[in-house]
Residue frames as qw, qx, qy, qz and C-alpha x, y, z in Angstrom:
[[0.000, 0.887, 0.461, 0.000, 0.00, 0.00, 0.00],
 [0.281, 0.764, -0.064, 0.577, 1.01, 3.63, -0.27],
 [0.536, -0.796, 0.157, -0.234, 1.15, 3.87, 3.50],
 [0.910, -0.256, 0.197, 0.259, 3.70, 1.03, 3.65],
 [0.661, 0.474, 0.088, 0.575, 5.78, 2.58, 0.87],
 [0.054, -0.875, 0.064, -0.477, 5.69, 5.94, 2.63],
 [0.709, -0.673, 0.198, -0.066, 6.75, 4.48, 5.97],
 [0.904, 0.006, 0.174, 0.392, 9.54, 2.48, 4.32],
 [0.471, 0.646, 0.037, 0.599, 10.88, 5.54, 2.52],
 [0.306, -0.873, 0.104, -0.366, 10.69, 7.66, 5.69],
 [0.824, -0.511, 0.229, 0.084, 12.61, 5.06, 7.72],
 [0.854, 0.211, 0.164, 0.446, 15.17, 4.26, 5.00],
 [0.373, 0.641, 0.005, 0.671, 16.08, 7.93, 4.52],
 [0.437, -0.373, -0.503, 0.645, 15.78, 8.79, 8.22],
 [0.021, 0.473, 0.263, 0.841, 13.45, 11.68, 7.42],
 [0.097, 0.073, 0.540, -0.833, 11.70, 13.92, 9.96],
 [0.217, 0.478, 0.831, -0.187, 7.94, 13.49, 10.45],
 [0.238, 0.678, 0.152, -0.679, 7.06, 16.88, 8.97],
 [0.168, 0.405, -0.645, -0.625, 8.02, 15.52, 5.50],
 [0.427, 0.152, 0.882, -0.132, 5.44, 12.73, 5.70],
 [0.550, 0.659, 0.350, -0.376, 2.94, 14.33, 3.30],
 [0.300, 0.742, -0.466, -0.378, 5.65, 15.04, 0.69],
 [0.115, -0.312, 0.937, 0.107, 6.94, 11.48, 0.90],
 [0.527, 0.352, 0.720, -0.283, 3.37, 10.15, 0.61],
 [0.530, 0.751, 0.006, -0.394, 2.95, 12.12, -2.63],
 [0.128, 0.628, -0.728, -0.243, 6.31, 10.80, -3.82],
 [0.362, -0.047, 0.928, -0.080, 5.26, 7.22, -3.03],
 [0.585, 0.568, 0.465, -0.344, 2.05, 7.77, -5.01],
 [0.390, 0.782, -0.325, -0.362, 4.01, 9.18, -7.95],
 [0.043, -0.459, 0.878, 0.132, 6.45, 6.27, -7.91],
 [0.538, 0.191, 0.786, -0.235, 3.52, 3.83, -7.74],
 [0.612, 0.686, 0.160, -0.359, 2.20, 5.26, -11.02],
 [0.343, 0.732, -0.556, -0.195, 5.62, 4.52, -12.58],
 [0.341, -0.321, 0.877, -0.105, 5.76, 0.91, -11.34],
 [0.492, 0.098, -0.707, -0.498, 4.82, -1.99, -13.62],
 [0.580, -0.111, 0.620, -0.517, 2.16, -4.43, -12.47],
 [0.196, 0.045, 0.958, 0.205, 1.01, -7.87, -13.53],
 [0.318, 0.601, 0.661, -0.316, -2.61, -6.73, -13.67],
 [0.331, 0.831, -0.047, -0.445, -1.66, -4.20, -16.37],
 [0.910, 0.363, 0.103, 0.172, 0.33, -6.78, -18.38],
 [0.732, -0.129, 0.040, 0.668, 3.68, -5.39, -17.28],
 [0.209, 0.615, 0.168, 0.741, 2.80, -1.78, -18.01],
 [0.186, -0.185, -0.481, 0.836, 2.70, 1.16, -15.63],
 [0.130, 0.760, 0.583, -0.256, -0.45, 3.18, -14.90],
 [0.014, -0.730, 0.155, 0.665, 1.39, 6.23, -16.29],
 [0.152, -0.175, 0.779, 0.582, 2.17, 4.33, -19.51],
 [0.148, 0.513, 0.836, 0.128, -1.50, 3.49, -20.03],
 [0.026, 0.828, 0.349, -0.439, -2.49, 7.10, -19.35],
 [0.038, 0.772, -0.269, -0.574, 0.05, 8.83, -21.63],
 [0.850, 0.499, 0.033, -0.165, 0.48, 6.06, -24.20],
 [0.615, 0.576, -0.467, 0.267, 4.28, 5.79, -23.99],
 [0.762, -0.264, -0.419, 0.417, 6.78, 4.49, -21.47],
 [0.242, -0.969, -0.043, -0.003, 7.50, 7.15, -18.86],
 [0.506, 0.599, -0.381, 0.491, 10.93, 8.80, -18.77],
 [0.755, -0.600, -0.233, 0.127, 12.59, 8.00, -15.44],
 [0.631, 0.321, -0.186, 0.682, 15.79, 10.01, -15.93],
 [0.123, -0.690, 0.096, -0.707, 14.57, 12.81, -13.63],
 [0.807, -0.543, -0.195, -0.127, 14.27, 10.54, -10.58],
 [0.254, 0.582, -0.597, 0.491, 16.84, 10.93, -7.81],
 [0.595, -0.262, -0.709, 0.274, 17.43, 9.08, -4.58],
 [0.397, -0.872, -0.143, -0.249, 16.06, 10.76, -1.47],
 [0.584, -0.759, 0.193, 0.213, 18.88, 12.34, 0.54],
 [0.782, 0.260, 0.175, 0.538, 21.27, 12.52, -2.41],
 [0.321, -0.470, 0.039, 0.821, 23.68, 15.42, -2.85],
 [0.387, 0.796, 0.412, 0.218, 22.48, 18.31, -4.97],
 [0.440, -0.159, 0.052, 0.882, 24.37, 21.37, -6.15],
 [0.146, 0.901, 0.391, -0.121, 22.81, 24.82, -6.30],
 [0.536, 0.343, 0.131, 0.760, 24.53, 27.28, -8.62],
 [0.212, -0.834, -0.248, 0.446, 25.16, 30.66, -7.03],
 [0.523, 0.645, 0.191, 0.524, 25.73, 33.30, -9.69],
 [0.441, -0.519, -0.118, 0.723, 28.16, 36.04, -8.80],
 [0.214, 0.872, 0.043, -0.439, 28.42, 39.56, -10.23],
 [0.016, -0.567, 0.690, 0.449, 31.40, 38.41, -12.30],
 [0.848, 0.278, -0.073, -0.445, 29.99, 36.33, -15.21],
 [0.567, 0.445, -0.692, 0.047, 33.10, 34.13, -15.25],
 [0.105, 0.196, -0.841, 0.493, 33.10, 33.17, -11.57],
 [0.711, -0.348, -0.255, -0.556, 30.28, 31.09, -10.14],
 [0.124, -0.307, 0.844, -0.422, 30.01, 29.12, -6.94],
 [0.655, -0.226, -0.614, -0.378, 27.95, 26.09, -6.01],
 [0.421, -0.396, 0.566, -0.588, 26.47, 25.18, -2.68],
 [0.364, 0.008, -0.927, -0.089, 26.15, 21.50, -1.79],
 [0.577, -0.197, 0.274, -0.744, 22.77, 20.56, -0.32],
 [0.186, 0.038, 0.980, -0.060, 20.93, 17.36, 0.49],
 [0.455, -0.016, -0.405, -0.793, 17.97, 16.67, -1.77]]
């Protein structure tokens, strides 16, 4: 169920409780991208849009992300490392 997926993701990533609703939405989104036997190996998203969904945008929870910080000098930029 989505509740089980949400709880598993919360525990695996050691996330604080206030993120529960976001992780629930993420679990629901991932469910729509998961193949099932009842749909003959297709995903709900695939049936809805007619093509296989692109998964290249997915990232692991708690992965490193880099935010570009533009400086006044167009040649020099900095990046800040964050946790996504």
